[in-house]
PDB file of N, CA, C and O in Angstrom, chain B, residues numbered from 101:
ATOM      1  N   MET B 101      -4.942  12.751  -0.292  1.00  0.00           N
ATOM      2  CA  MET B 101      -3.505  12.909  -0.254  1.00  0.00           C
ATOM      3  C   MET B 101      -2.889  11.968  -1.287  1.00  0.00           C
ATOM      4  O   MET B 101      -3.369  10.848  -1.465  1.00  0.00           O
ATOM      5  N   SER B 102      -1.860  12.401  -1.949  1.00  0.00           N
ATOM      6  CA  SER B 102      -1.150  11.525  -2.881  1.00  0.00           C
ATOM      7  C   SER B 102       0.348  11.671  -2.661  1.00  0.00           C
ATOM      8  O   SER B 102       0.825  12.702  -2.186  1.00  0.00           O
ATOM      9  N   LYS B 103       1.075  10.627  -3.013  1.00  0.00           N
ATOM     10  CA  LYS B 103       2.528  10.597  -2.862  1.00  0.00           C
ATOM     11  C   LYS B 103       3.101  10.085  -4.165  1.00  0.00           C
ATOM     12  O   LYS B 103       2.827   8.951  -4.559  1.00  0.00           O
ATOM     13  N   ARG B 104       3.894  10.904  -4.841  1.00  0.00           N
ATOM     14  CA  ARG B 104       4.520  10.495  -6.097  1.00  0.00           C
ATOM     15  C   ARG B 104       5.952  10.053  -5.815  1.00  0.00           C
ATOM     16  O   ARG B 104       6.707  10.748  -5.134  1.00  0.00           O
ATOM     17  N   CYS B 105       6.310   8.904  -6.340  1.00  0.00           N
ATOM     18  CA  CYS B 105       7.657   8.355  -6.191  1.00  0.00           C
ATOM     19  C   CYS B 105       8.218   8.163  -7.594  1.00  0.00           C
ATOM     20  O   CYS B 105       7.467   7.902  -8.533  1.00  0.00           O
ATOM     21  N   HIS B 106       9.532   8.289  -7.739  1.00  0.00           N
ATOM     22  CA  HIS B 106      10.109   8.150  -9.073  1.00  0.00           C
ATOM     23  C   HIS B 106      11.563   7.714  -8.996  1.00  0.00           C
ATOM     24  O   HIS B 106      12.222   7.833  -7.963  1.00  0.00           O
ATOM     25  N   GLY B 107      12.032   7.209 -10.116  1.00  0.00           N
ATOM     26  CA  GLY B 107      13.441   6.866 -10.239  1.00  0.00           C
ATOM     27  C   GLY B 107      13.879   5.724  -9.352  1.00  0.00           C
ATOM     28  O   GLY B 107      13.098   4.827  -9.037  1.00  0.00           O
ATOM     29  N   LYS B 108      15.127   5.767  -8.956  1.00  0.00           N
ATOM     30  CA  LYS B 108      15.717   4.709  -8.137  1.00  0.00           C
ATOM     31  C   LYS B 108      15.680   5.039  -6.651  1.00  0.00           C
ATOM     32  O   LYS B 108      16.293   4.333  -5.849  1.00  0.00           O
ATOM     33  N   GLU B 109      14.978   6.089  -6.275  1.00  0.00           N
ATOM     34  CA  GLU B 109      14.900   6.474  -4.865  1.00  0.00           C
ATOM     35  C   GLU B 109      13.888   5.602  -4.135  1.00  0.00           C
ATOM     36  O   GLU B 109      12.781   5.382  -4.627  1.00  0.00           O
ATOM     37  N   PHE B 110      14.268   5.108  -2.963  1.00  0.00           N
ATOM     38  CA  PHE B 110      13.341   4.354  -2.136  1.00  0.00           C
ATOM     39  C   PHE B 110      12.486   5.338  -1.344  1.00  0.00           C
ATOM     40  O   PHE B 110      12.993   6.342  -0.843  1.00  0.00           O
ATOM     41  N   THR B 111      11.210   5.056  -1.233  1.00  0.00           N
ATOM     42  CA  THR B 111      10.294   5.935  -0.523  1.00  0.00           C
ATOM     43  C   THR B 111       9.454   5.112   0.444  1.00  0.00           C
ATOM     44  O   THR B 111       8.965   4.039   0.090  1.00  0.00           O
ATOM     45  N   VAL B 112       9.291   5.610   1.651  1.00  0.00           N
ATOM     46  CA  VAL B 112       8.436   4.961   2.644  1.00  0.00           C
ATOM     47  C   VAL B 112       7.114   5.708   2.684  1.00  0.00           C
ATOM     48  O   VAL B 112       7.086   6.931   2.823  1.00  0.00           O
ATOM     49  N   VAL B 113       6.027   4.970   2.564  1.00  0.00           N
ATOM     50  CA  VAL B 113       4.689   5.543   2.679  1.00  0.00           C
ATOM     51  C   VAL B 113       4.003   4.821   3.830  1.00  0.00           C
ATOM     52  O   VAL B 113       3.729   3.624   3.739  1.00  0.00           O
ATOM     53  N   ASP B 114       3.727   5.532   4.900  1.00  0.00           N
ATOM     54  CA  ASP B 114       3.091   4.944   6.084  1.00  0.00           C
ATOM     55  C   ASP B 114       1.589   5.172   5.989  1.00  0.00           C
ATOM     56  O   ASP B 114       1.123   6.311   6.025  1.00  0.00           O
ATOM     57  N   ILE B 115       0.831   4.083   5.866  1.00  0.00           N
ATOM     58  CA  ILE B 115      -0.623   4.168   5.763  1.00  0.00           C
ATOM     59  C   ILE B 115      -1.206   3.691   7.087  1.00  0.00           C
ATOM     60  O   ILE B 115      -1.027   2.529   7.454  1.00  0.00           O
ATOM     61  N   PRO B 116      -1.895   4.560   7.804  1.00  0.00           N
ATOM     62  CA  PRO B 116      -2.443   4.180   9.111  1.00  0.00           C
ATOM     63  C   PRO B 116      -3.488   3.066   8.997  1.00  0.00           C
ATOM     64  O   PRO B 116      -4.150   2.953   7.965  1.00  0.00           O
ATOM     65  N   PRO B 117      -3.647   2.246  10.037  1.00  0.00           N
ATOM     66  CA  PRO B 117      -4.679   1.206  10.021  1.00  0.00           C
ATOM     67  C   PRO B 117      -6.059   1.816   9.789  1.00  0.00           C
ATOM     68  O   PRO B 117      -6.390   2.865  10.342  1.00  0.00           O
ATOM     69  N   GLY B 118      -6.855   1.145   8.965  1.00  0.00           N
ATOM     70  CA  GLY B 118      -8.212   1.591   8.701  1.00  0.00           C
ATOM     71  C   GLY B 118      -8.334   2.673   7.646  1.00  0.00           C
ATOM     72  O   GLY B 118      -9.442   3.121   7.354  1.00  0.00           O
ATOM     73  N   TYR B 119      -7.220   3.103   7.066  1.00  0.00           N
ATOM     74  CA  TYR B 119      -7.225   4.178   6.077  1.00  0.00           C
ATOM     75  C   TYR B 119      -7.363   3.571   4.682  1.00  0.00           C
ATOM     76  O   TYR B 119      -6.535   2.751   4.285  1.00  0.00           O
ATOM     77  N   THR B 120      -8.392   3.960   3.937  1.00  0.00           N
ATOM     78  CA  THR B 120      -8.590   3.460   2.577  1.00  0.00           C
ATOM     79  C   THR B 120      -7.480   3.999   1.685  1.00  0.00           C
ATOM     80  O   THR B 120      -7.171   5.190   1.724  1.00  0.00           O
ATOM     81  N   HIS B 121      -6.878   3.119   0.876  1.00  0.00           N
ATOM     82  CA  HIS B 121      -5.754   3.543   0.050  1.00  0.00           C
ATOM     83  C   HIS B 121      -5.716   2.771  -1.264  1.00  0.00           C
ATOM     84  O   HIS B 121      -6.395   1.759  -1.436  1.00  0.00           O
ATOM     85  N   GLN B 122      -4.915   3.274  -2.170  1.00  0.00           N
ATOM     86  CA  GLN B 122      -4.724   2.647  -3.480  1.00  0.00           C
ATOM     87  C   GLN B 122      -3.294   2.923  -3.919  1.00  0.00           C
ATOM     88  O   GLN B 122      -2.784   4.027  -3.729  1.00  0.00           O
ATOM     89  N   ILE B 123      -2.651   1.923  -4.504  1.00  0.00           N
ATOM     90  CA  ILE B 123      -1.300   2.085  -5.037  1.00  0.00           C
ATOM     91  C   ILE B 123      -1.379   1.847  -6.540  1.00  0.00           C
ATOM     92  O   ILE B 123      -1.824   0.788  -6.982  1.00  0.00           O
ATOM     93  N   THR B 124      -0.949   2.829  -7.323  1.00  0.00           N
ATOM     94  CA  THR B 124      -1.027   2.744  -8.778  1.00  0.00           C
ATOM     95  C   THR B 124       0.333   3.049  -9.385  1.00  0.00           C
ATOM     96  O   THR B 124       0.959   4.053  -9.043  1.00  0.00           O
ATOM     97  N   ASN B 125       0.786   2.196 -10.274  1.00  0.00           N
ATOM     98  CA  ASN B 125       2.025   2.448 -11.004  1.00  0.00           C
ATOM     99  C   ASN B 125       1.681   3.286 -12.230  1.00  0.00           C
ATOM    100  O   ASN B 125       1.056   2.789 -13.167  1.00  0.00           O
ATOM    101  N   THR B 126       2.083   4.545 -12.227  1.00  0.00           N
ATOM    102  CA  THR B 126       1.795   5.439 -13.351  1.00  0.00           C
ATOM    103  C   THR B 126       2.974   5.540 -14.316  1.00  0.00           C
ATOM    104  O   THR B 126       2.905   6.267 -15.307  1.00  0.00           O
ATOM    105  N   GLY B 127       4.042   4.819 -14.033  1.00  0.00           N
ATOM    106  CA  GLY B 127       5.227   4.868 -14.884  1.00  0.00           C
ATOM    107  C   GLY B 127       5.295   3.702 -15.848  1.00  0.00           C
ATOM    108  O   GLY B 127       4.398   2.861 -15.902  1.00  0.00           O
ATOM    109  N   ASP B 128       6.380   3.670 -16.607  1.00  0.00           N
ATOM    110  CA  ASP B 128       6.597   2.600 -17.583  1.00  0.00           C
ATOM    111  C   ASP B 128       7.382   1.435 -16.999  1.00  0.00           C
ATOM    112  O   ASP B 128       7.370   0.336 -17.553  1.00  0.00           O
ATOM    113  N   GLY B 129       8.070   1.671 -15.874  1.00  0.00           N
ATOM    114  CA  GLY B 129       8.909   0.639 -15.278  1.00  0.00           C
ATOM    115  C   GLY B 129       8.163  -0.193 -14.254  1.00  0.00           C
ATOM    116  O   GLY B 129       6.966  -0.022 -14.025  1.00  0.00           O
ATOM    117  N   GLU B 130       8.909  -1.093 -13.649  1.00  0.00           N
ATOM    118  CA  GLU B 130       8.359  -1.996 -12.643  1.00  0.00           C
ATOM    119  C   GLU B 130       8.167  -1.257 -11.316  1.00  0.00           C
ATOM    120  O   GLU B 130       9.009  -0.449 -10.924  1.00  0.00           O
ATOM    121  N   LEU B 131       7.071  -1.535 -10.636  1.00  0.00           N
ATOM    122  CA  LEU B 131       6.810  -0.992  -9.308  1.00  0.00           C
ATOM    123  C   LEU B 131       6.982  -2.120  -8.300  1.00  0.00           C
ATOM    124  O   LEU B 131       6.330  -3.158  -8.411  1.00  0.00           O
ATOM    125  N   VAL B 132       7.849  -1.924  -7.325  1.00  0.00           N
ATOM    126  CA  VAL B 132       8.071  -2.920  -6.280  1.00  0.00           C
ATOM    127  C   VAL B 132       7.537  -2.346  -4.977  1.00  0.00           C
ATOM    128  O   VAL B 132       7.920  -1.248  -4.574  1.00  0.00           O
ATOM    129  N   THR B 133       6.655  -3.087  -4.319  1.00  0.00           N
ATOM    130  CA  THR B 133       6.117  -2.642  -3.035  1.00  0.00           C
ATOM    131  C   THR B 133       6.366  -3.715  -1.982  1.00  0.00           C
ATOM    132  O   THR B 133       6.273  -4.910  -2.262  1.00  0.00           O
ATOM    133  N   LEU B 134       6.678  -3.280  -0.786  1.00  0.00           N
ATOM    134  CA  LEU B 134       6.857  -4.170   0.357  1.00  0.00           C
ATOM    135  C   LEU B 134       5.867  -3.735   1.421  1.00  0.00           C
ATOM    136  O   LEU B 134       5.712  -2.542   1.682  1.00  0.00           O
ATOM    137  N   PHE B 135       5.195  -4.704   2.038  1.00  0.00           N
ATOM    138  CA  PHE B 135       4.194  -4.398   3.048  1.00  0.00           C
ATOM    139  C   PHE B 135       4.612  -4.982   4.384  1.00  0.00           C
ATOM    140  O   PHE B 135       5.207  -6.058   4.442  1.00  0.00           O
ATOM    141  N   TRP B 136       4.302  -4.279   5.443  1.00  0.00           N
ATOM    142  CA  TRP B 136       4.595  -4.717   6.795  1.00  0.00           C
ATOM    143  C   TRP B 136       3.304  -4.648   7.590  1.00  0.00           C
ATOM    144  O   TRP B 136       2.555  -3.679   7.470  1.00  0.00           O
ATOM    145  N   ALA B 137       3.038  -5.650   8.391  1.00  0.00           N
ATOM    146  CA  ALA B 137       1.858  -5.663   9.256  1.00  0.00           C
ATOM    147  C   ALA B 137       2.307  -5.914  10.690  1.00  0.00           C
ATOM    148  O   ALA B 137       3.309  -6.588  10.929  1.00  0.00           O
ATOM    149  N   SER B 138       1.568  -5.372  11.626  1.00  0.00           N
ATOM    150  CA  SER B 138       1.951  -5.499  13.033  1.00  0.00           C
ATOM    151  C   SER B 138       1.479  -6.811  13.654  1.00  0.00           C
ATOM    152  O   SER B 138       1.870  -7.140  14.774  1.00  0.00           O
ATOM    153  N   GLU B 139       0.640  -7.565  12.935  1.00  0.00           N
ATOM    154  CA  GLU B 139       0.187  -8.854  13.462  1.00  0.00           C
ATOM    155  C   GLU B 139      -0.070  -9.817  12.311  1.00  0.00           C
ATOM    156  O   GLU B 139      -0.240  -9.397  11.166  1.00  0.00           O
ATOM    157  N   MET B 140      -0.097 -11.099  12.617  1.00  0.00           N
ATOM    158  CA  MET B 140      -0.337 -12.128  11.607  1.00  0.00           C
ATOM    159  C   MET B 140      -1.766 -12.020  11.081  1.00  0.00           C
ATOM    160  O   MET B 140      -2.687 -11.690  11.828  1.00  0.00           O
ATOM    161  N   PHE B 141      -1.942 -12.302   9.788  1.00  0.00           N
ATOM    162  CA  PHE B 141      -3.268 -12.284   9.186  1.00  0.00           C
ATOM    163  C   PHE B 141      -4.052 -13.508   9.634  1.00  0.00           C
ATOM    164  O   PHE B 141      -3.538 -14.626   9.600  1.00  0.00           O
ATOM    165  N   ASN B 142      -5.286 -13.299  10.052  1.00  0.00           N
ATOM    166  CA  ASN B 142      -6.170 -14.383  10.460  1.00  0.00           C
ATOM    167  C   ASN B 142      -7.309 -14.461   9.444  1.00  0.00           C
ATOM    168  O   ASN B 142      -8.188 -13.599   9.456  1.00  0.00           O
ATOM    169  N   PRO B 143      -7.322 -15.478   8.553  1.00  0.00           N
ATOM    170  CA  PRO B 143      -8.362 -15.555   7.529  1.00  0.00           C
ATOM    171  C   PRO B 143      -9.769 -15.730   8.109  1.00  0.00           C
ATOM    172  O   PRO B 143     -10.756 -15.433   7.436  1.00  0.00           O
ATOM    173  N   ASP B 144      -9.867 -16.211   9.351  1.00  0.00           N
ATOM    174  CA  ASP B 144     -11.178 -16.352   9.987  1.00  0.00           C
ATOM    175  C   ASP B 144     -11.698 -15.023  10.536  1.00  0.00           C
ATOM    176  O   ASP B 144     -12.879 -14.900  10.863  1.00  0.00           O
ATOM    177  N   LYS B 145     -10.818 -14.038  10.632  1.00  0.00           N
ATOM    178  CA  LYS B 145     -11.199 -12.712  11.135  1.00  0.00           C
ATOM    179  C   LYS B 145     -10.460 -11.650  10.311  1.00  0.00           C
ATOM    180  O   LYS B 145      -9.574 -10.969  10.826  1.00  0.00           O
ATOM    181  N   PRO B 146     -10.828 -11.511   9.025  1.00  0.00           N
ATOM    182  CA  PRO B 146     -10.104 -10.564   8.168  1.00  0.00           C
ATOM    183  C   PRO B 146     -10.307  -9.123   8.625  1.00  0.00           C
ATOM    184  O   PRO B 146     -11.348  -8.765   9.177  1.00  0.00           O
ATOM    185  N   ASP B 147      -9.294  -8.317   8.382  1.00  0.00           N
ATOM    186  CA  ASP B 147      -9.369  -6.906   8.765  1.00  0.00           C
ATOM    187  C   ASP B 147      -9.273  -5.990   7.546  1.00  0.00           C
ATOM    188  O   ASP B 147      -9.018  -4.793   7.678  1.00  0.00           O
ATOM    189  N   THR B 148      -9.479  -6.561   6.359  1.00  0.00           N
ATOM    190  CA  THR B 148      -9.377  -5.793   5.127  1.00  0.00           C
ATOM    191  C   THR B 148     -10.648  -5.987   4.311  1.00  0.00           C
ATOM    192  O   THR B 148     -11.110  -7.112   4.121  1.00  0.00           O
ATOM    193  N   TRP B 149     -11.205  -4.884   3.834  1.00  0.00           N
ATOM    194  CA  TRP B 149     -12.412  -4.924   3.020  1.00  0.00           C
ATOM    195  C   TRP B 149     -12.193  -4.081   1.779  1.00  0.00           C
ATOM    196  O   TRP B 149     -11.585  -3.012   1.850  1.00  0.00           O
ATOM    197  N   PHE B 150     -12.683  -4.554   0.644  1.00  0.00           N
ATOM    198  CA  PHE B 150     -12.554  -3.805  -0.605  1.00  0.00           C
ATOM    199  C   PHE B 150     -13.505  -2.620  -0.596  1.00  0.00           C
ATOM    200  O   PHE B 150     -14.679  -2.758  -0.255  1.00  0.00           O
ATOM    201  N   MET B 151     -12.995  -1.462  -0.972  1.00  0.00           N
ATOM    202  CA  MET B 151     -13.804  -0.261  -1.161  1.00  0.00           C
ATOM    203  C   MET B 151     -13.312   0.420  -2.427  1.00  0.00           C
ATOM    204  O   MET B 151     -12.103   0.572  -2.603  1.00  0.00           O
ATOM    205  N   PRO B 152     -14.205   0.833  -3.311  1.00  0.00           N
ATOM    206  CA  PRO B 152     -13.755   1.564  -4.502  1.00  0.00           C
ATOM    207  C   PRO B 152     -13.031   2.845  -4.090  1.00  0.00           C
ATOM    208  O   PRO B 152     -13.469   3.555  -3.185  1.00  0.00           O
ATOM    209  N   VAL B 153     -11.931   3.128  -4.759  1.00  0.00           N
ATOM    210  CA  VAL B 153     -11.155   4.340  -4.459  1.00  0.00           C
ATOM    211  C   VAL B 153     -11.200   5.241  -5.669  1.00  0.00           C
ATOM    212  O   VAL B 153     -10.616   6.325  -5.654  1.00  0.00           O
TER     213      VAL B 153
END
């Protein structure tokens, strides 16, 4: 699945927990992303792993 965003329109992309994803700026302008998490990050018990996309 892919989601294209453009211009000055704000877009919400909801990525479910455990879903492998990638965010790529394909335009010439600045890409601003904001992330929200439902719990505090615990560096002793990380919940994120790198996977090639």
